[in-house]
A tleap script that builds the chain and sets N, CA, C and O, in Angstrom:
source leaprc.protein.ff14SB
mol = sequence {
  NASN TYR PRO SER PHE VAL ILE SER PRO LYS
  ASN ALA THR SER THR VAL GLU TRP LEU GLN
  VAL LEU ALA GLN GLN LEU ASN PHE PRO THR
  HIE PHE GLY ALA ASN PHE ASP ALA LEU TYR
  ASP CYS LEU CYS ASP SER GLU VAL MET PRO
  GLN ALA ALA CYS ILE LEU VAL LEU GLU HIE
  LEU ASP ALA LEU GLY GLU ALA GLY CYS ASP
  THR LEU ILE ALA VAL LEU GLN ALA VAL ALA
  ASP GLU TRP ARG GLU GLN GLN ARG PRO PHE
  TRP ALA LEU PHE ASN ALA ALA GLY LEU ASP
  LEU ASP PRO LEU PRO GLN CLYS
}
set mol.1.N position { 0.825 -1.193 0.000 }
set mol.1.CA position { 0.000 0.000 0.000 }
set mol.1.C position { 0.864 1.250 0.000 }
set mol.1.O position { 1.819 1.365 0.769 }
set mol.2.N position { 0.516 2.176 -0.867 }
set mol.2.CA position { 1.223 3.448 -0.920 }
set mol.2.C position { 0.462 4.482 -0.098 }
set mol.2.O position { -0.769 4.476 -0.078 }
set mol.3.N position { 1.191 5.371 0.582 }
set mol.3.CA position { 0.484 6.426 1.313 }
set mol.3.C position { -0.243 7.349 0.344 }
set mol.3.O position { 0.310 7.764 -0.675 }
set mol.4.N position { -1.484 7.661 0.678 }
set mol.4.CA position { -2.251 8.565 -0.182 }
set mol.4.C position { -2.795 9.707 0.662 }
set mol.4.O position { -3.073 9.560 1.852 }
set mol.5.N position { -2.933 10.831 0.010 }
set mol.5.CA position { -3.416 12.043 0.657 }
set mol.5.C position { -4.508 12.636 -0.222 }
set mol.5.O position { -4.286 12.884 -1.407 }
set mol.6.N position { -5.668 12.860 0.343 }
set mol.6.CA position { -6.756 13.510 -0.378 }
set mol.6.C position { -6.696 14.990 -0.027 }
set mol.6.O position { -6.881 15.381 1.125 }
set mol.7.N position { -6.434 15.801 -1.043 }
set mol.7.CA position { -6.347 17.241 -0.869 }
set mol.7.C position { -7.678 17.820 -1.341 }
set mol.7.O position { -7.974 17.827 -2.536 }
set mol.8.N position { -8.470 18.304 -0.395 }
set mol.8.CA position { -9.839 18.687 -0.705 }
set mol.8.C position { -10.165 20.070 -0.122 }
set mol.8.O position { -10.922 20.177 0.842 }
set mol.9.N position { -9.590 21.124 -0.710 }
set mol.9.CA position { -9.851 22.476 -0.200 }
set mol.9.C position { -11.164 23.045 -0.726 }
set mol.9.O position { -11.172 23.985 -1.520 }
set mol.10.N position { -12.276 22.464 -0.273 }
set mol.10.CA position { -13.582 22.797 -0.842 }
set mol.10.C position { -14.007 24.237 -0.605 }
set mol.10.O position { -14.845 24.746 -1.348 }
set mol.11.N position { -13.468 24.906 0.390 }
set mol.11.CA position { -13.857 26.289 0.652 }
set mol.11.C position { -12.859 27.306 0.103 }
set mol.11.O position { -13.034 28.509 0.297 }
set mol.12.N position { -11.821 26.838 -0.575 }
set mol.12.CA position { -10.813 27.760 -1.117 }
set mol.12.C position { -11.421 28.595 -2.244 }
set mol.12.O position { -12.176 28.090 -3.075 }
set mol.13.N position { -11.077 29.870 -2.252 }
set mol.13.CA position { -11.578 30.766 -3.299 }
set mol.13.C position { -10.454 31.366 -4.124 }
set mol.13.O position { -10.701 32.181 -5.013 }
set mol.14.N position { -9.213 30.966 -3.836 }
set mol.14.CA position { -8.068 31.486 -4.577 }
set mol.14.C position { -6.970 30.432 -4.596 }
set mol.14.O position { -7.014 29.455 -3.848 }
set mol.15.N position { -5.990 30.645 -5.459 }
set mol.15.CA position { -4.846 29.731 -5.533 }
set mol.15.C position { -4.112 29.688 -4.201 }
set mol.15.O position { -3.734 28.612 -3.735 }
set mol.16.N position { -3.910 30.840 -3.587 }
set mol.16.CA position { -3.194 30.893 -2.298 }
set mol.16.C position { -3.933 30.071 -1.252 }
set mol.16.O position { -3.313 29.286 -0.535 }
set mol.17.N position { -5.239 30.239 -1.156 }
set mol.17.CA position { -6.011 29.468 -0.173 }
set mol.17.C position { -5.946 27.977 -0.477 }
set mol.17.O position { -5.804 27.162 0.434 }
set mol.18.N position { -6.048 27.619 -1.750 }
set mol.18.CA position { -5.996 26.202 -2.139 }
set mol.18.C position { -4.649 25.602 -1.728 }
set mol.18.O position { -4.595 24.509 -1.163 }
set mol.19.N position { -3.567 26.326 -2.016 }
set mol.19.CA position { -2.233 25.836 -1.668 }
set mol.19.C position { -2.020 25.796 -0.157 }
set mol.19.O position { -1.315 24.919 0.343 }
set mol.20.N position { -2.615 26.722 0.566 }
set mol.20.CA position { -2.502 26.710 2.029 }
set mol.20.C position { -3.170 25.473 2.616 }
set mol.20.O position { -2.644 24.867 3.550 }
set mol.21.N position { -4.321 25.096 2.077 }
set mol.21.CA position { -4.997 23.882 2.545 }
set mol.21.C position { -4.149 22.662 2.213 }
set mol.21.O position { -3.979 21.778 3.052 }
set mol.22.N position { -3.619 22.608 1.005 }
set mol.22.CA position { -2.741 21.499 0.620 }
set mol.22.C position { -1.569 21.411 1.586 }
set mol.22.O position { -1.237 20.324 2.058 }
set mol.23.N position { -0.939 22.543 1.886 }
set mol.23.CA position { 0.214 22.567 2.791 }
set mol.23.C position { -0.171 22.058 4.177 }
set mol.23.O position { 0.582 21.319 4.811 }
set mol.24.N position { -1.331 22.456 4.629 }
set mol.24.CA position { -1.793 22.015 5.943 }
set mol.24.C position { -2.039 20.512 5.940 }
set mol.24.O position { -1.642 19.815 6.874 }
set mol.25.N position { -2.688 20.011 4.900 }
set mol.25.CA position { -3.016 18.588 4.842 }
set mol.25.C position { -1.778 17.715 4.667 }
set mol.25.O position { -1.790 16.547 5.053 }
set mol.26.N position { -0.705 18.268 4.089 }
set mol.26.CA position { 0.543 17.508 3.912 }
set mol.26.C position { 1.567 17.824 4.995 }
set mol.26.O position { 2.698 17.340 4.942 }
set mol.27.N position { 1.177 18.634 5.974 }
set mol.27.CA position { 2.075 19.000 7.073 }
set mol.27.C position { 3.358 19.661 6.592 }
set mol.27.O position { 4.449 19.349 7.071 }
set mol.28.N position { 3.216 20.580 5.637 }
set mol.28.CA position { 4.373 21.344 5.176 }
set mol.28.C position { 4.846 22.260 6.301 }
set mol.28.O position { 4.082 22.559 7.219 }
set mol.29.N position { 6.094 22.704 6.237 }
set mol.29.CA position { 6.600 23.642 7.252 }
set mol.29.C position { 5.773 24.928 7.271 }
set mol.29.O position { 5.167 25.300 6.266 }
set mol.30.N position { 5.754 25.588 8.400 }
set mol.30.CA position { 4.958 26.809 8.553 }
set mol.30.C position { 5.440 27.929 7.650 }
set mol.30.O position { 4.687 28.863 7.378 }
set mol.31.N position { 6.674 27.859 7.179 }
set mol.31.CA position { 7.199 28.914 6.300 }
set mol.31.C position { 6.834 28.695 4.825 }
set mol.31.O position { 7.311 29.432 3.962 }
set mol.32.N position { 5.996 27.695 4.524 }
set mol.32.CA position { 5.578 27.447 3.147 }
set mol.32.C position { 4.997 28.721 2.551 }
set mol.32.O position { 4.149 29.364 3.170 }
set mol.33.N position { 5.444 29.091 1.360 }
set mol.33.CA position { 5.083 30.364 0.747 }
set mol.33.C position { 3.782 30.404 -0.022 }
set mol.33.O position { 3.453 31.449 -0.584 }
set mol.34.N position { 3.023 29.317 -0.077 }
set mol.34.CA position { 1.735 29.262 -0.774 }
set mol.34.C position { 1.840 29.736 -2.220 }
set mol.34.O position { 1.013 30.516 -2.691 }
set mol.35.N position { 2.871 29.252 -2.919 }
set mol.35.CA position { 3.006 29.502 -4.354 }
set mol.35.C position { 3.533 28.218 -4.992 }
set mol.35.O position { 3.937 27.289 -4.292 }
set mol.36.N position { 3.525 28.172 -6.303 }
set mol.36.CA position { 3.870 26.924 -6.991 }
set mol.36.C position { 5.350 26.569 -6.875 }
set mol.36.O position { 5.689 25.386 -6.853 }
set mol.37.N position { 6.241 27.558 -6.801 }
set mol.37.CA position { 7.662 27.259 -6.590 }
set mol.37.C position { 7.868 26.589 -5.234 }
set mol.37.O position { 8.608 25.612 -5.117 }
set mol.38.N position { 7.205 27.126 -4.214 }
set mol.38.CA position { 7.316 26.543 -2.876 }
set mol.38.C position { 6.695 25.145 -2.841 }
set mol.38.O position { 7.188 24.266 -2.134 }
set mol.39.N position { 5.625 24.939 -3.594 }
set mol.39.CA position { 5.012 23.618 -3.676 }
set mol.39.C position { 6.007 22.606 -4.225 }
set mol.39.O position { 6.179 21.524 -3.664 }
set mol.40.N position { 6.657 22.965 -5.323 }
set mol.40.CA position { 7.671 22.072 -5.898 }
set mol.40.C position { 8.766 21.783 -4.873 }
set mol.40.O position { 9.141 20.629 -4.663 }
set mol.41.N position { 9.273 22.834 -4.241 }
set mol.41.CA position { 10.356 22.661 -3.277 }
set mol.41.C position { 9.956 21.724 -2.148 }
set mol.41.O position { 10.727 20.837 -1.783 }
set mol.42.N position { 8.760 21.905 -1.586 }
set mol.42.CA position { 8.328 21.060 -0.473 }
set mol.42.C position { 8.086 19.617 -0.904 }
set mol.42.O position { 8.482 18.683 -0.208 }
set mol.43.N position { 7.433 19.437 -2.056 }
set mol.43.CA position { 7.163 18.077 -2.509 }
set mol.43.C position { 8.438 17.313 -2.857 }
set mol.43.O position { 8.466 16.085 -2.783 }
set mol.44.N position { 9.486 18.030 -3.234 }
set mol.44.CA position { 10.754 17.373 -3.590 }
set mol.44.C position { 11.717 17.259 -2.416 }
set mol.44.O position { 12.764 16.624 -2.538 }
set mol.45.N position { 11.384 17.854 -1.301 }
set mol.45.CA position { 12.241 17.818 -0.115 }
set mol.45.C position { 11.962 16.530 0.653 }
set mol.45.O position { 10.860 16.336 1.167 }
set mol.46.N position { 12.954 15.655 0.731 }
set mol.46.CA position { 12.748 14.356 1.375 }
set mol.46.C position { 12.563 14.474 2.887 }
set mol.46.O position { 12.104 13.522 3.519 }
set mol.47.N position { 12.903 15.603 3.475 }
set mol.47.CA position { 12.607 15.807 4.895 }
set mol.47.C position { 11.141 16.167 5.095 }
set mol.47.O position { 10.543 15.805 6.108 }
set mol.48.N position { 10.567 16.871 4.143 }
set mol.48.CA position { 9.148 17.242 4.205 }
set mol.48.C position { 8.282 16.070 3.759 }
set mol.48.O position { 7.243 15.794 4.360 }
set mol.49.N position { 8.711 15.381 2.703 }
set mol.49.CA position { 7.971 14.246 2.144 }
set mol.49.C position { 8.875 13.005 2.166 }
set mol.49.O position { 9.438 12.629 1.138 }
set mol.50.N position { 9.011 12.373 3.336 }
set mol.50.CA position { 9.950 11.248 3.451 }
set mol.50.C position { 9.409 9.914 2.940 }
set mol.50.O position { 10.122 8.912 2.962 }
set mol.51.N position { 8.162 9.890 2.481 }
set mol.51.CA position { 7.544 8.636 2.053 }
set mol.51.C position { 8.332 8.016 0.897 }
set mol.51.O position { 8.922 8.721 0.078 }
set mol.52.N position { 8.325 6.692 0.850 }
set mol.52.CA position { 8.982 5.979 -0.248 }
set mol.52.C position { 8.162 6.080 -1.535 }
set mol.52.O position { 8.680 5.847 -2.627 }
set mol.53.N position { 6.882 6.429 -1.398 }
set mol.53.CA position { 5.982 6.609 -2.531 }
set mol.53.C position { 4.851 7.519 -2.062 }
set mol.53.O position { 4.639 7.698 -0.863 }
set mol.54.N position { 4.127 8.091 -3.027 }
set mol.54.CA position { 3.064 9.008 -2.646 }
set mol.54.C position { 1.996 9.072 -3.730 }
set mol.54.O position { 2.293 9.092 -4.924 }
set mol.55.N position { 0.753 9.105 -3.282 }
set mol.55.CA position { -0.387 9.330 -4.165 }
set mol.55.C position { -1.138 10.550 -3.629 }
set mol.55.O position { -1.563 10.573 -2.474 }
set mol.56.N position { -1.290 11.546 -4.472 }
set mol.56.CA position { -2.102 12.714 -4.129 }
set mol.56.C position { -3.404 12.631 -4.902 }
set mol.56.O position { -3.392 12.411 -6.113 }
set mol.57.N position { -4.517 12.802 -4.223 }
set mol.57.CA position { -5.817 12.905 -4.864 }
set mol.57.C position { -6.248 14.353 -4.674 }
set mol.57.O position { -6.475 14.799 -3.549 }
set mol.58.N position { -6.358 15.076 -5.771 }
set mol.58.CA position { -6.609 16.511 -5.724 }
set mol.58.C position { -8.040 16.822 -6.132 }
set mol.58.O position { -8.511 16.391 -7.184 }
set mol.59.N position { -8.724 17.579 -5.280 }
set mol.59.CA position { -10.125 17.911 -5.504 }
set mol.59.C position { -10.332 19.415 -5.427 }
set mol.59.O position { -9.453 20.159 -4.993 }
set mol.60.N position { -11.505 19.847 -5.855 }
set mol.60.CA position { -11.928 21.247 -5.752 }
set mol.60.C position { -10.904 22.193 -6.378 }
set mol.60.O position { -10.455 23.153 -5.751 }
set mol.61.N position { -10.553 21.903 -7.612 }
set mol.61.CA position { -9.536 22.686 -8.320 }
set mol.61.C position { -10.081 23.984 -8.908 }
set mol.61.O position { -9.314 24.775 -9.457 }
set mol.62.N position { -11.384 24.220 -8.806 }
set mol.62.CA position { -11.964 25.410 -9.410 }
set mol.62.C position { -11.369 26.698 -8.851 }
set mol.62.O position { -11.356 27.709 -9.554 }
set mol.63.N position { -10.879 26.699 -7.621 }
set mol.63.CA position { -10.269 27.893 -7.029 }
set mol.63.C position { -8.992 28.298 -7.763 }
set mol.63.O position { -8.567 29.451 -7.689 }
set mol.64.N position { -8.381 27.342 -8.476 }
set mol.64.CA position { -7.126 27.625 -9.178 }
set mol.64.C position { -7.338 28.311 -10.518 }
set mol.64.O position { -6.442 28.999 -11.007 }
set mol.65.N position { -8.502 28.136 -11.114 }
set mol.65.CA position { -8.717 28.652 -12.458 }
set mol.65.C position { -7.929 27.832 -13.467 }
set mol.65.O position { -7.134 26.969 -13.094 }
set mol.66.N position { -8.151 28.103 -14.730 }
set mol.66.CA position { -7.502 27.317 -15.790 }
set mol.66.C position { -5.981 27.475 -15.772 }
set mol.66.O position { -5.256 26.486 -15.880 }
set mol.67.N position { -5.499 28.690 -15.640 }
set mol.67.CA position { -4.048 28.925 -15.642 }
set mol.67.C position { -3.400 28.273 -14.427 }
set mol.67.O position { -2.320 27.693 -14.533 }
set mol.68.N position { -4.056 28.368 -13.273 }
set mol.68.CA position { -3.516 27.747 -12.069 }
set mol.68.C position { -3.468 26.236 -12.179 }
set mol.68.O position { -2.512 25.606 -11.727 }
set mol.69.N position { -4.508 25.645 -12.783 }
set mol.69.CA position { -4.510 24.186 -12.993 }
set mol.69.C position { -3.385 23.770 -13.919 }
set mol.69.O position { -2.709 22.770 -13.676 }
set mol.70.N position { -3.181 24.542 -14.988 }
set mol.70.CA position { -2.080 24.238 -15.908 }
set mol.70.C position { -0.736 24.297 -15.189 }
set mol.70.O position { 0.125 23.441 -15.393 }
set mol.71.N position { -0.566 25.309 -14.351 }
set mol.71.CA position { 0.686 25.439 -13.603 }
set mol.71.C position { 0.837 24.297 -12.606 }
set mol.71.O position { 1.921 23.730 -12.467 }
set mol.72.N position { -0.249 23.958 -11.912 }
set mol.72.CA position { -0.208 22.847 -10.958 }
set mol.72.C position { 0.210 21.557 -11.655 }
set mol.72.O position { 1.049 20.815 -11.145 }
set mol.73.N position { -0.370 21.292 -12.809 }
set mol.73.CA position { -0.032 20.074 -13.551 }
set mol.73.C position { 1.443 20.079 -13.938 }
set mol.73.O position { 2.112 19.054 -13.809 }
set mol.74.N position { 1.956 21.196 -14.403 }
set mol.74.CA position { 3.373 21.288 -14.777 }
set mol.74.C position { 4.270 21.046 -13.562 }
set mol.74.O position { 5.280 20.349 -13.659 }
set mol.75.N position { 3.898 21.623 -12.424 }
set mol.75.CA position { 4.682 21.419 -11.200 }
set mol.75.C position { 4.665 19.951 -10.804 }
set mol.75.O position { 5.708 19.384 -10.480 }
set mol.76.N position { 3.494 19.334 -10.827 }
set mol.76.CA position { 3.390 17.930 -10.422 }
set mol.76.C position { 4.126 17.006 -11.383 }
set mol.76.O position { 4.658 15.977 -10.967 }
set mol.77.N position { 4.162 17.362 -12.659 }
set mol.77.CA position { 4.956 16.568 -13.611 }
set mol.77.C position { 6.441 16.661 -13.266 }
set mol.77.O position { 7.155 15.660 -13.316 }
set mol.78.N position { 6.903 17.858 -12.918 }
set mol.78.CA position { 8.304 18.044 -12.540 }
set mol.78.C position { 8.611 17.305 -11.231 }
set mol.78.O position { 9.684 16.719 -11.086 }
set mol.79.N position { 7.676 17.333 -10.286 }
set mol.79.CA position { 7.855 16.599 -9.032 }
set mol.79.C position { 7.940 15.103 -9.311 }
set mol.79.O position { 8.812 14.420 -8.773 }
set mol.80.N position { 7.043 14.590 -10.149 }
set mol.80.CA position { 7.060 13.166 -10.480 }
set mol.80.C position { 8.382 12.779 -11.137 }
set mol.80.O position { 8.916 11.704 -10.864 }
set mol.81.N position { 8.915 13.643 -11.997 }
set mol.81.CA position { 10.217 13.379 -12.621 }
set mol.81.C position { 11.314 13.295 -11.562 }
set mol.81.O position { 12.169 12.411 -11.615 }
set mol.82.N position { 11.284 14.222 -10.598 }
set mol.82.CA position { 12.290 14.225 -9.523 }
set mol.82.C position { 12.177 12.964 -8.667 }
set mol.82.O position { 13.184 12.335 -8.341 }
set mol.83.N position { 10.956 12.604 -8.310 }
set mol.83.CA position { 10.774 11.390 -7.514 }
set mol.83.C position { 11.228 10.155 -8.295 }
set mol.83.O position { 11.827 9.241 -7.730 }
set mol.84.N position { 10.937 10.137 -9.596 }
set mol.84.CA position { 11.343 8.997 -10.424 }
set mol.84.C position { 12.862 8.840 -10.421 }
set mol.84.O position { 13.372 7.721 -10.365 }
set mol.85.N position { 13.587 9.962 -10.481 }
set mol.85.CA position { 15.049 9.908 -10.433 }
set mol.85.C position { 15.537 9.309 -9.116 }
set mol.85.O position { 16.606 8.701 -9.063 }
set mol.86.N position { 14.755 9.483 -8.064 }
set mol.86.CA position { 15.089 8.915 -6.750 }
set mol.86.C position { 14.500 7.515 -6.577 }
set mol.86.O position { 14.580 6.926 -5.499 }
set mol.87.N position { 13.914 6.997 -7.640 }
set mol.87.CA position { 13.264 5.684 -7.649 }
set mol.87.C position { 12.167 5.589 -6.590 }
set mol.87.O position { 12.018 4.579 -5.902 }
set mol.88.N position { 11.396 6.691 -6.484 }
set mol.88.CA position { 10.241 6.745 -5.581 }
set mol.88.C position { 9.007 7.043 -6.441 }
set mol.88.O position { 8.987 8.049 -7.150 }
set mol.89.N position { 7.989 6.199 -6.392 }
set mol.89.CA position { 6.773 6.453 -7.168 }
set mol.89.C position { 6.004 7.662 -6.621 }
set mol.89.O position { 5.893 7.847 -5.409 }
set mol.90.N position { 5.480 8.473 -7.535 }
set mol.90.CA position { 4.660 9.641 -7.184 }
set mol.90.C position { 3.546 9.756 -8.206 }
set mol.90.O position { 3.799 9.801 -9.410 }
set mol.91.N position { 2.305 9.802 -7.721 }
set mol.91.CA position { 1.156 9.955 -8.605 }
set mol.91.C position { 0.293 11.106 -8.113 }
set mol.91.O position { 0.174 11.337 -6.910 }
set mol.92.N position { -0.292 11.807 -9.034 }
set mol.92.CA position { -1.285 12.836 -8.721 }
set mol.92.C position { -2.542 12.502 -9.514 }
set mol.92.O position { -2.510 12.409 -10.742 }
set mol.93.N position { -3.633 12.325 -8.808 }
set mol.93.CA position { -4.918 12.006 -9.421 }
set mol.93.C position { -5.848 13.195 -9.224 }
set mol.93.O position { -5.859 13.817 -8.161 }
set mol.94.N position { -6.620 13.502 -10.241 }
set mol.94.CA position { -7.500 14.659 -10.202 }
set mol.94.C position { -8.949 14.210 -10.151 }
set mol.94.O position { -9.404 13.470 -11.023 }
set mol.95.N position { -9.665 14.648 -9.148 }
set mol.95.CA position { -11.097 14.409 -9.030 }
set mol.95.C position { -11.782 15.748 -9.286 }
set mol.95.O position { -12.153 16.461 -8.354 }
set mol.96.N position { -11.938 16.068 -10.554 }
set mol.96.CA position { -12.456 17.382 -10.941 }
set mol.96.C position { -13.281 17.232 -12.213 }
set mol.96.O position { -12.760 17.321 -13.325 }
set mol.97.N position { -14.563 17.005 -12.028 }
set mol.97.CA position { -15.441 16.736 -13.166 }
set mol.97.C position { -15.448 17.870 -14.181 }
set mol.97.O position { -15.537 17.610 -15.381 }
set mol.98.N position { -15.359 19.102 -13.743 }
set mol.98.CA position { -15.438 20.235 -14.656 }
set mol.98.C position { -14.118 20.643 -15.272 }
set mol.98.O position { -14.073 21.581 -16.068 }
set mol.99.N position { -13.048 19.961 -14.923 }
set mol.99.CA position { -11.720 20.321 -15.413 }
set mol.99.C position { -11.481 19.670 -16.773 }
set mol.99.O position { -11.632 18.458 -16.923 }
set mol.100.N position { -11.113 20.470 -17.747 }
set mol.100.CA position { -10.876 19.987 -19.108 }
set mol.100.C position { -9.396 19.620 -19.247 }
set mol.100.O position { -8.575 20.443 -19.652 }
set mol.101.N position { -9.072 18.372 -18.904 }
set mol.101.CA position { -7.693 17.887 -18.956 }
set mol.101.C position { -7.449 17.150 -20.265 }
set mol.101.O position { -8.357 16.548 -20.838 }
set mol.102.N position { -6.218 17.211 -20.719 }
set mol.102.CA position { -5.823 16.405 -21.876 }
set mol.102.C position { -5.871 14.936 -21.478 }
set mol.102.O position { -5.598 14.608 -20.323 }
set mol.103.N position { -6.209 14.045 -22.404 }
set mol.103.CA position { -6.226 12.624 -22.067 }
set mol.103.C position { -4.814 12.124 -21.817 }
set mol.103.O position { -3.834 12.708 -22.279 }
set mol.104.N position { -4.737 11.024 -21.070 }
set mol.104.CA position { -3.437 10.413 -20.820 }
set mol.104.C position { -2.828 9.942 -22.136 }
set mol.104.O position { -3.548 9.473 -23.017 }
set mol.105.N position { -1.501 10.064 -22.279 }
set mol.105.CA position { -0.876 9.591 -23.519 }
set mol.105.C position { -0.977 8.073 -23.632 }
set mol.105.O position { -0.864 7.357 -22.637 }
set mol.106.N position { -1.185 7.608 -24.817 }
set mol.106.CA position { -1.255 6.171 -25.094 }
set mol.106.C position { 0.100 5.732 -25.615 }
set mol.106.O position { 0.596 6.275 -26.602 }
set mol.107.N position { 0.693 4.764 -24.965 }
set mol.107.CA position { 2.014 4.273 -25.393 }
set mol.107.C position { 1.882 2.983 -26.110 }
set mol.107.O position { 2.884 2.415 -26.546 }
savepdb mol mol.pdb
quit
């Protein structure tokens, strides 16, 4: 079993609020800057995220808007690449019915 975290900031009305809820639910340090650069830094920091693997289930993405969702996806792709280099599995799953995501690539 891999550790999973459901990030569900249902009352967030902005990107900052959404990221603050995520930080709280993942027990990020109190100095977390509530921006996408800080998100990448915390998710890639093995002291902050010491798990051998991780599954994030992300909900209520409407607070991010389209540009914020695009940025979040890019950050999570970069995080997954970093974890892969460390031979640690990392997945991000989106539970967002209204989000227009590109389909998964077919190999």
